[in-house]
C-alpha positions as a Markdown table, in Angstrom:
| # | Residue | x | y | z |
|---|---|---|---|---|
| 1 | Gln | 6.0 | 20.0 | 14.6 |
| 2 | Val | 6.7 | 18.7 | 11.2 |
| 3 | Gln | 4.7 | 19.7 | 8.2 |
| 4 | Leu | 4.5 | 17.4 | 5.1 |
| 5 | Val | 3.3 | 18.6 | 1.7 |
| 6 | Glu | 2.6 | 15.9 | -0.9 |
| 7 | Ser | 2.3 | 16.3 | -4.7 |
| 8 | Gly | 2.2 | 14.2 | -7.8 |
| 9 | Gly | -1.0 | 12.1 | -7.6 |
| 10 | Gly | -3.4 | 11.8 | -10.4 |
| 11 | Leu | -5.1 | 9.6 | -13.0 |
| 12 | Val | -3.0 | 7.2 | -15.0 |
| 13 | Gln | -3.7 | 4.3 | -17.3 |
| 14 | Pro | -2.6 | 0.8 | -16.4 |
| 15 | Gly | 1.1 | 0.4 | -17.1 |
| 16 | Gly | 1.7 | 4.1 | -16.7 |
| 17 | Ser | 3.9 | 5.9 | -14.2 |
| 18 | Leu | 3.6 | 8.6 | -11.6 |
| 19 | Arg | 6.1 | 10.2 | -9.2 |
| 20 | Leu | 5.0 | 11.3 | -5.7 |
| 21 | Ser | 6.9 | 13.9 | -3.8 |
| 22 | Cys | 6.7 | 14.8 | -0.1 |
| 23 | Ala | 8.5 | 17.9 | 1.2 |
| 24 | Ala | 9.0 | 18.3 | 5.0 |
| 25 | Ser | 9.5 | 21.5 | 6.9 |
| 26 | Gly | 9.5 | 22.4 | 10.6 |
| 27 | Ser | 11.2 | 20.5 | 13.4 |
| 28 | Ile | 12.6 | 17.5 | 11.6 |
| 29 | Phe | 15.5 | 16.7 | 13.9 |
| 30 | Gly | 15.5 | 13.2 | 15.3 |
| 31 | Leu | 14.1 | 11.8 | 12.1 |
| 32 | Tyr | 14.3 | 8.0 | 11.8 |
| 33 | Arg | 12.3 | 6.9 | 8.8 |
| 34 | Met | 10.5 | 8.4 | 5.8 |
| 35 | Gly | 7.9 | 6.4 | 4.0 |
| 36 | Trp | 4.7 | 6.1 | 2.0 |
| 37 | Tyr | 1.5 | 4.4 | 3.0 |
| 38 | Arg | -1.7 | 3.9 | 1.0 |
| 39 | Gln | -5.3 | 3.3 | 1.8 |
| 40 | Ala | -7.8 | 2.0 | -0.7 |
| 41 | Pro | -11.6 | 2.2 | -0.1 |
| 42 | Gly | -12.7 | -0.3 | 2.4 |
| 43 | Lys | -9.1 | -1.4 | 3.2 |
| 44 | Gln | -6.7 | -0.7 | 6.0 |
| 45 | Arg | -3.8 | 1.7 | 5.5 |
| 46 | Glu | -0.7 | -0.2 | 4.5 |
| 47 | Leu | 3.0 | 0.6 | 4.3 |
| 48 | Val | 4.1 | 0.8 | 0.7 |
| 49 | Ala | 7.7 | 1.7 | 1.0 |
| 50 | Ala | 10.1 | 3.2 | 3.6 |
| 51 | Val | 13.6 | 4.4 | 3.9 |
| 52 | Thr | 15.5 | 5.0 | 7.1 |
| 53 | Thr | 18.1 | 7.7 | 7.7 |
| 54 | Ser | 20.7 | 5.0 | 7.5 |
| 55 | Gly | 19.6 | 4.0 | 4.1 |
| 56 | Ser | 17.7 | 0.8 | 4.8 |
| 57 | Ile | 14.8 | 0.4 | 2.4 |
| 58 | Asn | 11.8 | -1.9 | 2.4 |
| 59 | Tyr | 8.8 | -2.4 | 0.1 |
| 60 | Val | 5.5 | -4.2 | 0.4 |
| 61 | Asp | 5.6 | -7.3 | -1.8 |
| 62 | Ser | 3.0 | -6.1 | -4.2 |
| 63 | Val | 5.1 | -3.2 | -5.4 |
| 64 | Gln | 8.5 | -4.8 | -5.3 |
| 65 | Gly | 10.3 | -4.2 | -8.6 |
| 66 | Arg | 7.8 | -1.5 | -9.7 |
| 67 | Phe | 8.1 | 1.2 | -7.1 |
| 68 | Thr | 11.2 | 3.0 | -6.0 |
| 69 | Ile | 11.5 | 5.2 | -2.9 |
| 70 | Ser | 14.3 | 7.8 | -2.7 |
| 71 | Arg | 15.1 | 10.8 | -0.6 |
| 72 | Asp | 16.9 | 14.1 | -0.9 |
| 73 | Asn | 18.3 | 14.9 | 2.5 |
| 74 | Ala | 19.3 | 18.4 | 1.6 |
| 75 | Gln | 15.7 | 19.2 | 0.5 |
| 76 | Asn | 14.1 | 17.1 | 3.2 |
| 77 | Thr | 12.1 | 15.5 | 0.5 |
| 78 | Val | 11.1 | 11.9 | -0.1 |
| 79 | Tyr | 9.9 | 10.5 | -3.5 |
| 80 | Leu | 8.0 | 7.5 | -4.7 |
| 81 | Gln | 8.5 | 6.6 | -8.3 |
| 82 | Met | 5.7 | 4.3 | -9.4 |
| 83 | Asn | 6.0 | 2.4 | -12.6 |
| 84 | Ser | 3.9 | -0.3 | -14.3 |
| 85 | Leu | 0.9 | 0.9 | -12.3 |
| 86 | Lys | -2.0 | -1.5 | -11.9 |
| 87 | Pro | -5.7 | -0.8 | -11.0 |
| 88 | Glu | -5.1 | -2.4 | -7.6 |
| 89 | Asp | -2.6 | 0.4 | -6.9 |
| 90 | Thr | -5.5 | 2.9 | -6.8 |
| 91 | Ala | -5.6 | 4.5 | -3.3 |
| 92 | Val | -4.9 | 7.6 | -1.4 |
| 93 | Tyr | -1.2 | 7.8 | -0.7 |
| 94 | Tyr | 0.1 | 9.3 | 2.5 |
| 95 | Cys | 3.6 | 10.5 | 3.2 |
| 96 | Asn | 4.9 | 9.6 | 6.7 |
| 97 | Phe | 7.9 | 10.8 | 8.7 |
| 98 | Met | 8.7 | 8.9 | 11.9 |
| 99 | Lys | 11.1 | 10.2 | 14.5 |
| 100 | Ile | 13.3 | 8.0 | 16.7 |
| 101 | Thr | 10.9 | 8.7 | 19.5 |
| 102 | Gly | 8.2 | 6.9 | 17.5 |
| 103 | Gln | 6.2 | 10.0 | 16.9 |
| 104 | Asn | 4.6 | 10.0 | 13.4 |
| 105 | Tyr | 3.7 | 12.8 | 11.1 |
| 106 | Trp | 1.4 | 12.5 | 8.1 |
| 107 | Gly | 0.8 | 14.3 | 4.9 |
| 108 | Gln | -2.6 | 15.3 | 3.7 |
| 109 | Gly | -2.8 | 12.4 | 1.2 |
| 110 | Thr | -2.8 | 12.4 | -2.6 |
| 111 | Gln | -5.2 | 10.4 | -4.7 |
| 112 | Val | -3.7 | 7.9 | -7.2 |
| 113 | Thr | -6.2 | 6.4 | -9.6 |
| 114 | Val | -5.1 | 3.7 | -12.2 |
| 115 | Ser | -7.8 | 3.2 | -14.7 |
| 116 | Ser | -8.4 | 2.9 | -18.4 |
């Protein structure tokens, strides 16, 4: 089993920044990809950003240039730096770890609200 603990969500004004963190513990061998998803009310969960263990990174178009995903392998932690936040970024953000077997593990979710 893999346990994921997220932190860093909150309320921020448009144009502001937040940094999300996700620390993993447990049986993390065979890890393939770490990422962040989000789900806004009434919408499907979408992949925001992901980084593979080989270093390949991808972002959803709507956050390209504003969000940056990074990882600390020694700490088994993945981060999402979110800049120039917009109201449409408001959602619950979920950390995701995927193993090479395809098995997924999820964090508990952290609320990000962008509002003036």
